[in-house]
C-alpha positions as CSV (number, residue, x, y, z in Angstrom):
1,X,0.0,0.0,0.0
2,X,1.2,3.5,-0.9
3,X,2.0,5.8,2.0
4,X,1.6,8.9,-0.3
5,X,-1.2,11.3,0.3
6,X,-3.8,11.3,-2.5
7,X,-6.3,13.6,-4.0
8,X,-9.1,12.9,-6.5
9,X,-10.8,15.4,-8.8
10,X,-13.9,14.5,-10.7
11,X,-14.6,15.9,-14.2
12,X,-10.9,16.5,-14.5
13,X,-10.5,16.3,-18.3
14,X,-11.4,19.9,-19.2
15,X,-12.5,23.3,-17.9
16,X,-12.3,24.0,-14.2
17,X,-11.6,20.4,-13.2
18,X,-8.6,20.3,-15.5
19,X,-7.3,23.6,-13.9
20,X,-7.9,22.2,-10.4
21,X,-5.8,19.1,-11.3
22,X,-3.0,21.4,-12.7
23,X,-2.9,23.5,-9.6
24,X,-3.1,20.5,-7.2
25,X,-0.1,18.9,-9.1
26,X,1.9,22.0,-8.3
27,X,0.7,22.6,-4.7
28,X,-0.4,19.2,-3.2
29,X,2.3,17.0,-1.6
30,X,1.0,13.7,-2.9
31,X,-0.6,11.9,-5.8
32,X,-3.3,13.7,-7.8
33,X,-5.8,11.7,-9.8
34,X,-7.5,13.3,-12.8
35,X,-10.7,11.3,-13.2
36,X,-13.1,11.4,-16.2
37,X,-15.8,9.1,-17.5
38,X,-14.1,8.8,-20.9
39,X,-10.7,7.0,-21.1
40,X,-9.6,8.8,-24.3
41,X,-10.4,12.3,-23.0
42,X,-8.9,11.5,-19.6
43,X,-5.6,10.3,-21.0
44,X,-5.4,13.1,-23.5
45,X,-5.8,15.6,-20.6
46,X,-3.1,13.6,-18.7
47,X,-0.7,13.8,-21.6
48,X,-1.1,17.6,-21.9
49,X,-0.3,18.1,-18.2
50,X,2.7,15.8,-18.4
51,X,4.0,18.0,-21.3
52,X,3.9,20.8,-18.7
53,X,6.2,18.7,-16.5
54,X,3.4,17.7,-14.1
55,X,2.7,14.2,-13.0
56,X,-1.0,13.5,-12.5
57,X,-2.5,10.0,-12.6
58,X,-5.7,8.9,-14.3
59,X,-8.6,6.8,-13.1
60,X,-11.8,6.3,-15.1
61,X,-14.8,7.4,-13.1
62,X,-18.4,8.1,-14.2
63,X,-20.1,9.6,-11.2
64,X,-23.5,8.7,-12.6
65,X,-22.6,5.0,-12.6
66,X,-22.8,3.5,-9.0
67,X,-20.6,0.6,-10.0
68,X,-17.9,3.0,-11.3
69,X,-18.1,5.1,-8.1
70,X,-17.8,2.0,-5.9
71,X,-15.0,0.5,-7.9
72,X,-13.0,3.8,-7.7
73,X,-13.6,3.8,-3.9
74,X,-12.2,0.3,-3.7
75,X,-9.2,1.2,-5.7
76,X,-8.3,4.1,-3.4
77,X,-9.1,2.1,-0.3
78,X,-6.8,-0.7,-1.4
79,X,-3.9,1.3,-2.9
80,X,-3.8,4.2,-0.4
81,X,-5.9,3.1,2.6
82,X,-8.3,5.9,1.8
83,X,-8.4,9.4,0.3
84,X,-7.1,12.7,1.6
85,X,-8.8,15.1,-0.7
86,X,-12.0,14.7,-2.8
87,X,-13.0,17.5,-5.2
88,X,-16.4,16.9,-6.6
89,X,-16.2,19.1,-9.7
90,X,-18.1,17.1,-12.3
91,X,-21.3,18.7,-13.4
92,X,-23.6,19.6,-16.3
93,X,-25.7,22.4,-17.5
94,X,-28.1,22.9,-20.4
95,X,-27.5,26.0,-22.5
96,X,-30.0,28.9,-22.1
97,X,-31.1,28.4,-25.7
98,X,-31.7,24.7,-25.3
99,X,-35.3,23.7,-26.2
100,X,-35.3,20.4,-24.3
101,X,-38.5,20.4,-22.1
102,X,-37.9,21.8,-18.6
103,X,-39.0,18.5,-16.9
104,X,-36.3,16.6,-18.7
105,X,-33.7,19.3,-18.0
106,X,-34.6,19.1,-14.3
107,X,-34.3,15.3,-14.3
108,X,-31.0,15.1,-16.2
109,X,-29.4,18.1,-14.4
110,X,-30.2,16.9,-10.9
111,X,-29.2,13.3,-11.7
112,X,-25.6,14.4,-12.1
113,X,-25.2,17.7,-10.1
114,X,-27.1,16.6,-7.1
115,X,-27.8,12.8,-6.9
116,X,-24.6,11.5,-8.4
117,X,-22.5,14.0,-6.4
118,X,-24.3,12.9,-3.3
119,X,-23.5,9.3,-4.1
120,X,-19.8,10.3,-4.5
121,X,-19.9,11.9,-1.0
122,X,-21.7,9.0,0.7
123,X,-19.5,6.3,-0.9
124,X,-16.2,8.2,-0.4
125,X,-16.7,9.9,3.0
126,X,-16.1,6.7,5.0
127,X,-12.6,6.4,3.4
128,X,-11.7,10.1,3.8
129,X,-8.7,10.1,6.2
130,X,-8.4,12.2,9.3
131,X,-7.4,15.7,8.3
132,X,-9.0,15.1,4.9
133,X,-10.8,17.7,2.8
134,X,-14.0,17.4,0.8
135,X,-14.8,20.2,-1.7
136,X,-18.0,20.4,-3.6
137,X,-17.9,22.7,-6.6
138,X,-21.3,24.4,-6.4
139,X,-22.3,27.7,-7.9
140,X,-23.5,31.2,-7.0
141,X,-26.4,30.3,-9.2
142,X,-27.5,28.1,-6.3
143,X,-27.7,31.1,-4.1
144,X,-29.6,33.0,-6.7
145,X,-32.0,30.1,-7.1
146,X,-32.4,29.9,-3.3
147,X,-33.4,33.6,-3.2
148,X,-36.1,32.9,-5.9
149,X,-37.7,30.0,-3.9
150,X,-40.8,30.4,-1.8
151,X,-40.2,31.5,1.8
152,X,-41.1,28.0,3.0
153,X,-38.5,26.3,0.7
154,X,-35.9,29.0,1.6
155,X,-36.5,28.3,5.3
156,X,-35.9,24.5,4.8
157,X,-32.7,24.9,2.7
158,X,-31.3,27.4,5.2
159,X,-32.3,25.5,8.3
160,X,-29.7,23.9,10.6
161,X,-31.9,20.8,11.2
162,X,-32.7,19.8,7.6
163,X,-31.7,16.1,7.2
164,X,-30.3,14.5,4.1
165,X,-33.5,12.5,3.7
166,X,-35.6,15.7,3.7
167,X,-33.3,17.3,1.2
168,X,-33.4,14.3,-1.1
169,X,-37.2,14.5,-0.8
170,X,-37.2,18.2,-1.8
171,X,-34.9,17.5,-4.8
172,X,-37.1,14.6,-6.0
173,X,-40.2,16.9,-5.5
174,X,-38.6,19.6,-7.7
175,X,-38.0,17.1,-10.5
176,X,-41.5,15.7,-10.2
177,X,-43.2,19.1,-10.2
178,X,-41.0,20.3,-13.1
179,X,-42.1,17.3,-15.1
180,X,-45.8,18.0,-14.2
181,X,-45.3,21.7,-15.2
182,X,-46.3,23.0,-11.8
183,X,-42.9,23.8,-10.3
184,X,-43.4,27.6,-10.5
185,X,-46.7,27.6,-8.6
186,X,-45.2,25.2,-6.0
187,X,-42.5,27.8,-5.1
188,X,-39.6,26.7,-7.3
189,X,-37.5,29.0,-9.6
190,X,-37.2,28.4,-13.3
191,X,-33.6,27.0,-13.3
192,X,-32.8,23.4,-13.0
193,X,-29.1,24.1,-12.8
194,X,-29.7,26.7,-10.0
195,X,-31.8,24.2,-8.0
196,X,-29.3,21.5,-8.4
197,X,-26.6,23.7,-6.9
198,X,-29.0,24.9,-4.1
199,X,-29.3,21.2,-3.3
200,X,-25.5,20.6,-3.5
201,X,-24.6,23.5,-1.1
202,X,-27.4,22.4,1.3
203,X,-26.0,18.9,1.2
204,X,-22.5,20.1,1.9
205,X,-23.8,21.9,5.0
206,X,-25.6,18.7,6.2
207,X,-22.5,16.5,5.6
208,X,-20.3,18.9,7.5
209,X,-22.7,18.9,10.4
210,X,-22.7,15.1,10.4
211,X,-18.9,14.9,10.3
212,X,-18.7,17.2,13.3
213,X,-21.1,14.9,15.2
214,X,-19.8,11.5,14.0
215,X,-16.0,12.1,13.6
216,X,-15.3,15.0,15.9
217,X,-11.6,14.2,16.3
218,X,-10.8,13.7,12.7
219,X,-10.6,17.4,11.6
220,X,-12.1,16.8,8.2
221,X,-13.2,20.0,6.5
222,X,-16.1,19.9,4.1
223,X,-17.1,22.9,2.0
224,X,-19.0,24.1,-1.1
225,X,-17.7,26.8,-3.3
226,X,-18.4,29.0,-6.3
227,X,-15.5,29.1,-8.8
228,X,-16.9,32.2,-10.4
229,X,-17.9,32.9,-14.0
230,X,-15.3,30.9,-15.9
231,X,-14.6,30.5,-19.6
232,X,-15.5,26.9,-20.2
233,X,-17.6,24.8,-22.6
234,X,-20.3,25.2,-20.0
235,X,-20.3,29.0,-19.4
236,X,-19.0,30.1,-22.9
237,X,-16.4,32.4,-24.2
238,X,-17.7,35.7,-22.6
239,X,-17.1,34.7,-19.0
240,X,-14.8,36.8,-17.0
241,X,-12.3,34.3,-15.5
242,X,-9.8,31.8,-17.0
243,X,-10.1,28.2,-15.8
244,X,-6.9,28.7,-13.7
245,X,-8.6,31.6,-11.9
246,X,-11.7,29.5,-11.4
247,X,-9.6,26.8,-9.7
248,X,-8.3,29.2,-7.0
249,X,-11.1,28.9,-4.5
250,X,-11.6,25.1,-4.9
251,X,-7.9,24.5,-4.5
252,X,-7.7,26.8,-1.5
253,X,-10.4,24.7,0.2
254,X,-8.7,21.4,-0.8
255,X,-5.4,22.6,0.7
256,X,-6.6,24.2,3.9
257,X,-3.7,23.7,6.3
258,X,-3.6,20.8,8.8
259,X,-5.3,21.6,12.1
260,X,-7.5,24.3,10.5
261,X,-11.0,24.4,12.1
262,X,-12.7,26.6,9.5
263,X,-14.2,27.1,7.0
264,X,-16.4,24.0,7.5
265,X,-19.9,23.5,6.2
266,X,-19.7,26.8,4.4
267,X,-20.3,28.2,0.9
268,X,-17.1,30.0,-0.2
269,X,-16.5,32.4,-3.1
270,X,-13.2,34.3,-3.8
271,X,-11.8,32.5,-0.7
272,X,-14.4,34.2,1.5
273,X,-17.3,32.6,3.3
274,X,-20.6,33.8,1.8
275,X,-23.9,34.1,3.6
276,X,-26.4,31.3,3.0
């Protein structure tokens, strides 16, 4: 078994994920795994970083495939005895101009951005080592979507006693009501991407609370962040930040110094804790 520290980045073959891997290779004292669901794209990304003199490793991982998620967990548990840093970056968004029916957009978007990312957290958290870091790349769009929810929904998403089960129920309800065409009158905003990220930030807060309760001595820090508006395939060419700039806050959270107590269970943007 390797005694190296180890970090895993999902959706690492392009965009912000690729930039996070690049920065981690430079700043993290250990092995850095670029993961992607496609072998070809993953290894091509690996080669381009190796040409820069960096030494990432590759593991195939499709976060929407439970077998792929569990097989990756087993790999890291066996080879490293666990994981030190998990950055959940993989995500999807429909373009504004996309004419796919909203109910389908809601289902597809939440499947990856909320449900698959939740699966990653729940499968990998038990093998996160003491002093480990969990970073969920969320979005400021989640905060915007939250502010556009009904007061009742806002109160639940912001509450300190919402459980994971209740949150899952709310996310399932959004998809169902979007498919029925009644989401707006039931208090939901008109953005599937935004709601998926409201869910992810809320989930992060719940997981952090559970870690504090269940593993109080382990000093694991768990946070969500907004990378900003970044020039990627997702956000388009007019965005204000380069991918390397977008990686700054996720990498800052991934590399919080040993013994740090905070931030934990927070939503962070530009390295600053944001109100939720």
